[in-house]
C-alpha positions in Angstrom: 310.3 -3.5 66.2 308.8 -0.7 64.1 308.0 -1.0 60.4 307.2 2.7 59.8 304.1 4.1 58.1 301.8 1.7 56.4 300.4 2.7 53.0 296.7 2.7 52.7 296.8 2.6 48.9 295.4 -0.9 48.8 292.5 0.0 51.0 291.6 3.1 49.0 291.7 1.1 45.8 289.4 -1.5 47.2 286.9 1.1 48.4 287.0 2.9 45.1 286.3 -0.3 43.2 283.5 -1.1 45.7 282.0 2.4 45.2 282.1 2.0 41.4 280.4 -1.4 41.6 277.6 0.1 43.8 277.2 2.9 41.4 276.9 0.6 38.5 274.4 -1.6 40.4 272.3 1.5 41.2 272.3 2.5 37.5 271.5 -1.0 36.3 268.5 -1.2 38.7 267.3 2.3 37.7 267.5 1.4 34.0 265.7 -1.9 34.6 262.9 -0.1 36.4 262.5 2.4 33.6 262.4 -0.3 31.0 259.8 -2.3 32.9 257.6 0.8 33.2 258.0 1.5 29.5 257.1 -2.1 28.6 254.0 -2.0 30.8 252.9 1.3 29.3 253.3 0.0 25.7 251.5 -3.2 26.6 248.6 -1.3 28.1 248.5 1.0 25.0 248.4 -2.0 22.7 245.7 -3.8 24.7 243.5 -0.7 24.7 244.0 -0.3 21.0 243.1 -3.9 20.3 239.9 -3.5 22.4 239.0 -0.3 20.5 239.4 -2.1 17.1 237.5 -5.2 18.4 234.5 -3.0 19.2 234.8 -0.6 16.3 235.2 2.4 18.6 237.3 5.5 17.7 240.9 5.9 18.9 241.6 9.5 20.0 245.1 9.1 21.5 245.8 12.2 23.5 242.8 14.2 22.4 239.4 14.5 23.9 236.1 15.9 22.4 235.8 19.6 23.1 232.3 19.0 24.6 233.8 16.8 27.4 234.3 18.8 30.6 237.2 16.7 31.9 238.4 19.2 34.5 234.9 19.4 36.1 234.4 15.6 36.0 237.8 15.0 37.6 237.0 17.7 40.2 240.1 19.7 39.5 239.9 23.0 41.4 242.2 25.1 39.3 243.0 25.6 35.7 246.7 25.4 36.9 246.3 21.8 37.8 248.2 19.7 35.3 246.3 17.0 33.4 247.8 14.7 30.8 245.6 12.6 28.6 246.6 9.3 27.1 244.9 6.2 25.6 241.7 8.1 24.9 238.9 6.5 22.8 235.2 7.1 22.2 232.2 5.3 21.0 228.5 4.6 21.3 226.9 1.8 23.1 223.1 1.4 23.4 222.8 4.9 21.8 224.8 6.4 24.6 228.0 8.3 23.6 231.0 7.6 25.8 234.6 8.6 26.1 237.3 6.8 28.1 240.9 7.9 28.8 243.8 7.6 31.2 244.5 10.8 33.0 247.7 11.8 34.8 246.9 14.4 37.4 249.4 16.8 39.0 253.0 17.3 38.4 256.5 16.6 39.6 256.4 14.2 42.6 252.6 14.4 43.2 251.3 12.6 40.1 248.3 10.4 40.2 246.9 8.3 37.4 243.2 7.6 37.0 241.0 6.1 34.3 238.0 8.3 33.4 235.0 6.8 31.7 232.3 9.4 30.8 229.0 9.1 29.1 226.7 11.7 27.7 223.5 11.1 29.5 220.8 12.7 31.7 220.7 9.8 34.1 223.6 7.7 35.5 224.3 4.9 32.9 226.8 3.2 35.2 225.0 0.6 37.2 228.3 -0.4 38.9 228.3 2.8 41.0 225.1 1.7 42.6 226.4 -1.5 44.0 230.2 -1.2 44.2 231.4 1.5 46.6 234.9 1.5 45.1 233.5 3.7 42.3 231.7 7.0 42.3 230.0 9.1 39.7 230.3 12.8 39.0 228.4 14.9 36.5 229.0 18.1 34.6 227.5 19.7 31.5 225.4 16.7 30.4 228.2 14.2 31.0 228.4 11.6 33.8 231.8 10.2 34.7 232.6 7.0 36.5 235.8 7.1 38.6 237.5 4.7 40.9 237.5 6.0 44.5 241.2 5.2 44.8 243.0 7.1 42.1 244.5 4.5 39.8 244.2 3.3 36.2 241.8 0.4 35.7 242.8 -2.8 34.0 241.7 -3.1 30.4 239.4 -6.0 31.1 237.6 -3.9 33.8 237.3 -0.9 31.4 235.8 -3.1 28.8 233.3 -4.6 31.2 232.3 -1.2 32.6 231.7 0.2 29.1 229.8 -2.8 27.9 227.4 -2.4 30.9 226.6 1.2 30.1 222.8 1.5 29.7 220.0 3.9 30.1 218.3 3.4 33.5 
């Protein structure tokens, strides 16, 4: 007994609904990821600002002092290398001027974020670089910078501790 051609309308409808559901799920996950990243960025910004106010330091935002040679301190080889500054602040501790900021290096898919802490000093004022190999110091034009070996932004509590321990050798 033959029933003739069978319609696949029900099957295509089911797969269309399933495709739509997967698309919505992907969009929901993507939006959630973006919102979480935005929340973390805003929280970090707020925590840094609170630290700056607590210590009476100066908030710079996205600006840096002209005297700071950030490209040389970050070992950027070319003026074409993208650098984006955020959460910058400055101050003085034990008569040593310092600047701290978050830097996003590179562009497109090859972005790296790093925290830069720099002090204007003839000698390395960062004692941590002497006993903790996960940090290294660079110098340029009278500034000495402390950078984590693995390019990443430092937690606010670590930034605060590193700056509070700046001292003349």
